[in-house]
Backbone bond lengths (Angstrom), bond angles and torsions (degrees), N, CA, C in turn:
res aa  C-N    CA-C-N  psi(-1)  N-CA   C-N-CA  omega(-1)  CA-C   N-CA-C  phi
1 M - - - 1.425 - - 1.532 110.30 -
2 A 1.320 117.04 -45.03 1.464 120.86 179.58 1.527 110.47 -61.13
3 R 1.317 115.94 -39.01 1.466 119.59 179.44 1.532 110.85 -63.17
4 A 1.330 115.97 -44.00 1.460 120.47 179.99 1.526 110.76 -62.56
5 I 1.313 117.07 -39.63 1.471 120.86 179.34 1.524 110.31 -64.09
6 V 1.325 116.55 -48.86 1.468 120.47 -179.86 1.525 110.01 -62.49
7 D 1.315 117.75 -45.54 1.465 121.01 179.90 1.522 111.31 -58.34
8 E 1.333 117.14 -44.44 1.462 120.47 -178.47 1.520 111.27 -68.22
9 L 1.316 118.06 -39.60 1.470 120.87 177.95 1.529 111.50 -64.01
10 V 1.328 116.49 -39.92 1.465 120.66 178.17 1.530 109.66 -67.57
11 R 1.316 116.94 -45.59 1.464 122.03 -179.86 1.527 111.75 -60.01
12 A 1.339 116.44 -36.96 1.465 121.34 -178.53 1.530 111.88 -84.32
13 D 1.322 115.91 3.28 1.469 121.67 -177.00 1.530 112.04 57.07
14 A 1.331 115.71 30.39 1.463 120.86 178.53 1.530 110.98 -82.55
15 I 1.334 115.51 -23.82 1.463 120.47 177.33 1.517 109.77 -139.18
16 E 1.305 114.51 156.73 1.456 121.28 171.67 1.520 105.61 -122.52
17 L 1.312 116.19 122.84 1.455 120.32 -175.64 1.531 111.13 -73.42
18 A 1.322 115.34 129.11 1.468 121.06 177.28 1.529 110.18 -89.94
19 S 1.329 115.06 -15.47 1.466 119.86 177.85 1.526 108.26 -139.70
20 S 1.294 117.04 -155.95 1.468 121.22 -174.38 1.527 112.79 -74.25
21 H 1.323 113.93 161.77 1.468 120.99 174.04 1.527 109.75 -58.84
22 E 1.324 115.70 -40.40 1.460 120.39 -177.43 1.525 111.22 -63.16
23 A 1.328 116.94 -40.26 1.468 120.37 178.49 1.525 110.31 -64.81
24 A 1.322 116.88 -40.12 1.463 120.88 178.64 1.530 110.35 -66.03
25 Q 1.315 116.69 -40.97 1.466 120.50 178.29 1.523 110.79 -63.21
26 T 1.326 116.34 -41.17 1.463 120.74 178.55 1.522 110.32 -63.01
27 A 1.333 117.13 -40.85 1.463 121.51 179.22 1.533 110.95 -66.03
28 V 1.328 117.09 -42.25 1.464 120.86 178.68 1.522 109.71 -64.41
29 L 1.309 117.07 -44.05 1.459 121.09 179.33 1.525 110.87 -60.95
30 A 1.316 117.37 -41.65 1.467 121.11 178.65 1.532 110.58 -62.80
31 E 1.333 116.81 -40.99 1.470 120.29 178.50 1.523 111.03 -65.78
32 L 1.321 116.92 -41.41 1.466 120.31 177.87 1.523 111.20 -62.78
33 E 1.312 116.64 -43.81 1.461 120.43 178.80 1.529 110.70 -61.71
34 T 1.323 117.06 -42.37 1.462 121.70 178.08 1.525 110.44 -61.92
35 Y 1.331 116.25 -45.33 1.462 121.12 179.96 1.524 110.94 -61.21
36 F 1.329 117.11 -49.29 1.460 119.92 -176.73 1.528 111.78 -68.08
37 Q 1.317 117.95 -31.66 1.457 120.49 175.42 1.527 110.08 -67.72
38 A 1.321 117.15 -42.37 1.465 121.21 178.10 1.529 110.66 -63.77
39 A 1.322 116.87 -40.09 1.464 120.95 178.27 1.528 110.45 -64.73
40 S 1.306 116.57 -40.84 1.462 121.54 178.08 1.529 110.68 -65.12
41 D 1.330 116.75 -43.64 1.468 121.29 177.98 1.522 110.62 -61.65
42 L 1.327 116.20 -41.86 1.457 121.51 179.95 1.527 110.39 -61.74
43 E 1.305 116.68 -46.40 1.467 121.77 179.24 1.525 110.99 -61.38
44 R 1.323 116.22 -47.27 1.465 121.38 -179.93 1.527 110.98 -60.66
45 D 1.323 116.59 -46.27 1.462 120.84 -178.99 1.524 111.54 -64.73
46 A 1.323 117.26 -40.93 1.464 120.79 179.24 1.520 111.36 -64.72
47 E 1.315 116.97 -41.49 1.467 120.17 178.83 1.520 110.99 -66.22
48 R 1.322 117.03 -40.64 1.463 120.95 178.78 1.526 110.34 -63.58
49 M 1.325 116.57 -45.41 1.461 120.68 -179.51 1.533 111.53 -65.57
50 A 1.318 116.75 -38.70 1.467 120.37 177.96 1.522 110.14 -63.51
51 D 1.315 116.70 -44.33 1.468 120.30 179.08 1.526 110.81 -62.20
52 Q 1.335 117.18 -41.65 1.459 120.57 177.98 1.534 110.66 -62.97
53 H 1.308 115.82 -43.07 1.459 120.99 -179.25 1.527 110.79 -63.27
54 L 1.318 116.04 -47.34 1.461 119.87 -179.20 1.530 111.23 -65.33
55 K 1.321 116.60 -37.89 1.466 120.39 178.63 1.532 109.92 -64.87
56 A 1.329 116.73 -41.95 1.465 121.24 179.78 1.532 111.25 -65.15
57 M 1.326 117.06 -29.58 1.466 120.78 -179.70 1.527 112.02 -75.70
58 G 1.319 116.18 -21.10 1.467 119.70 -179.62 1.511 111.40 60.69
59 R 1.330 115.51 -133.31 1.471 120.78 -177.19 1.526 112.09 -64.15
60 D 1.329 117.32 -25.95 1.468 119.84 178.88 1.529 111.68 -66.56
61 G 1.317 116.83 -19.56 1.458 120.73 -179.65 1.515 113.54 -86.35
62 L 1.328 116.30 -9.21 1.462 119.65 179.92 1.528 109.77 -63.16
63 G 1.297 115.96 134.84 1.452 121.06 177.44 1.523 114.32 88.82
64 L 1.327 117.38 -8.47 1.463 119.43 177.50 1.528 109.38 -74.92
65 D 1.306 116.03 149.17 1.462 122.06 -178.81 1.532 109.39 -82.21
66 R 1.331 116.88 101.15 1.460 122.08 -177.61 1.522 111.20 -58.69
67 R 1.312 116.61 -39.74 1.463 121.34 -179.42 1.526 111.17 -59.96
68 L 1.321 116.13 -42.60 1.460 120.81 178.91 1.532 110.85 -67.17
69 I 1.312 116.42 -40.14 1.468 120.51 178.26 1.525 110.09 -62.57
70 V 1.326 117.10 -45.49 1.467 121.12 178.13 1.520 109.97 -59.99
71 Q 1.324 117.54 -43.86 1.459 121.30 -178.86 1.525 111.50 -61.54
72 R 1.314 116.53 -44.17 1.474 120.02 -179.65 1.527 111.02 -66.27
73 I 1.314 116.67 -39.77 1.471 119.99 177.68 1.527 109.62 -65.22
74 K 1.336 117.11 -42.14 1.470 120.68 177.66 1.519 111.04 -58.60
75 E 1.312 116.76 -43.88 1.470 120.64 179.99 1.525 110.48 -61.05
76 K 1.332 116.46 -43.77 1.458 120.65 -179.00 1.531 110.51 -66.86
77 L 1.327 117.27 -44.97 1.459 120.98 178.78 1.533 110.97 -63.01
78 A 1.315 116.63 -41.60 1.472 120.47 179.76 1.522 110.01 -61.12
79 E 1.314 116.42 -42.57 1.467 120.61 178.74 1.530 110.38 -63.35
80 E 1.330 116.53 -45.50 1.457 121.33 -179.71 1.528 112.05 -62.73
81 R 1.332 116.11 -34.94 1.469 121.47 -176.39 1.530 112.67 -91.72
82 G 1.318 116.98 -2.27 1.461 120.07 -178.21 1.510 112.40 66.61
83 F 1.312 115.31 32.82 1.468 122.14 -176.10 1.521 108.98 -104.54
84 S 1.310 116.99 128.49 1.469 119.56 175.58 1.522 108.69 -104.04
85 A 1.316 114.01 123.79 1.457 119.61 -178.17 1.503 111.24 -99.01
């Protein structure tokens, strides 16, 4: 995947490589790994916070859409962390 990204960026003249293709691929792969780890952390944190919130609400939380609560928390956390999903 990293190779395809670098190849397409070079082909589109969007970047000019200052070093080897392999170095660029390694850099792209590192960025992808960082992004996906941040996305995973965001999801985990939002689910944990939603569960805590619903537990704190007790019976008042019955019938609430957990998926919607998680989504709203994710949006807020993403904004706070400067993360675009």
